[in-house]
C-alpha positions, 0 to 999 in steps of 0.5 A: 518530534520535539526534544526539550532543552531543559535550561531554556525550556524551549522545544526544538523540532527534531528532524525526521530523517528516515521512515523509521523516525516516523514509525517511532513517533507513531508508536509513541503517540498513537493509543496502544490499540491503534498502534497494535492494529496498524502494526499487526501481523498474523499469528507469529508475524514471521511473514510481516517481519520477513517482508523487511528482512528480505530487502536487507538480504538483497545486494546491489551491483552499482555501476560507476562513471555513468554521468549521473548529473541529471536524474529523472524518477518519473514513470508510468502506471497503467499509462499515466505518468507519476513523479516517482515509482512509489504509491500509497497502498490501501490501508484502512481507518486513516482517521485513527491516525489523524483527524482528517484521515484519508482526505489528508492522504489524498491531498499529500499524494496529489501534491507529490503527483503519485498514485493513491489506492483508496481502501474500501475500509476508509473512514472518509467517503470516496466522495470526500476524498475526491472533493479534497484532492480533485486532481489526484490520481487514484485507484480503488481497492475493493473486496467481493461481498456475499451481497454482490450488490454492495460490491457493485454499488461501490464500483459504480460510485468510484467509476463515476467519481473518476477513479482510474482502476479497481484493485481487487484484494484476493487474499482475504477469504477470511481475515487472518488471526491478528493476536493483538487485535483479539487481545485488545478487542479492537473496535472502531471508536464510536465517532468513526465508521466505514464511511463508504457503507454509511447506512448500508448495514442495519444497526445490529447487535451481532458481531462486528469485524473491523467496522462492518458486520462479521461474515460480510466478505465472501469466502467463495470468491473464485476466478469466475468473479474476475469475469463478473467484475469485468462485466460491471465496469470499464475500469482496468482490474488489478489483482492484489495478493498474488504470490505464485507464478501459477496464479500470475499466469491465471491472472493474465489468462483472465485478462486483468491489467495488473498484479500487486505482489502482496502478502497483505503486510504479513496480516493474512497467511503467516509463513508465506514468502516475503513479497519481494522474494515472490516478485521475480518468479511472477515477473518472469511468468508475466513477461511484460504482458501486464504490469507488476507492482509490489508492496510490503516492507519498503522502508528506504529508497534503495528498497524501491530501487531493488524492487524495480531492478527485480521487475516491479513497475511501481511499489506501494507503501502501507504502514509508513503512510499511516506513520506520516499521518500520525506525525503531521497529517497531510504534511507528514505523508508528504514528508514520508513520500518526499524522503523516499523520493529523495532516497530513491533518486540518490540510490539510483545515482549511486548505482549508476542509473539516470532514469527508471528505464536504466534500472534492470536485473543486472543491478542485483547481486544474486548470491552464489549459494 
């Protein structure tokens, strides 16, 4: 972001201090259709907006005089150590924000030693992503298609490439109604495609939805498909899109290895809970049997702290990663992650926590209603 000095005609780089600085930059510099696509929520965007407001309603109970001269933000997810408990959530079409797309995102997460969940709807192939960041820690997000062979082929591809887990998105039997995408008649520009399906779909004149033929997703997906997925892979299966304790219990019973509490960034059902508000009941139900993560609405280090205090093992960020890309590609995503890491470390120290093991529910002020 450059601010020009009129007299001297020189442009000074404005420091990016927090995640909303990147948001403002992205809104200013991306095309309207691209900005609207990333920003979209379903219907009236109540859930999308509540994802952010819910964090602001939560208050912390800081402890003092705890010797926070040394702090450690490291944690583990699925047994693998990452440098801090913030990963990149699966978001589509990174090449819309920056020409290198997902390759830049992969390099940034590798540099910061955290987890990158690659979207099925990537504008770079899984092979290109692995080649760009060979030592990165990655999970792969997938959907179940009417043609199960499509899902099966991509599972075997990513397993062979060294992806460490499968993240099954379960909240999209149909795509939510995103009004601005309809108004803008959103389509991928001709030079971009869903790279993982390159050559899979015959060129048809039929309707397209977000880069692939409409009606490719299978709305009949049910719990039995969890067993089907487990039968074709040795990778741990993590379910993304659970918002209730009933479904959390079913997930554990079906032998999944993790849950991402998520409402798809408010892009699916409008009027559901903010993901952070759904977290507690799910953590209480799971009782440590599997790991629980959360995405949606994380914008500051203290948001990360609140999520961990409520029982999340790690959080994932979606839109802020895209804003980082729009700002400066790999370097922008690194900056977004670094800012969150620094803010999280500071919030931890100011609330009296020296490491993530010391973060617990006693940090949360439950308001007397």
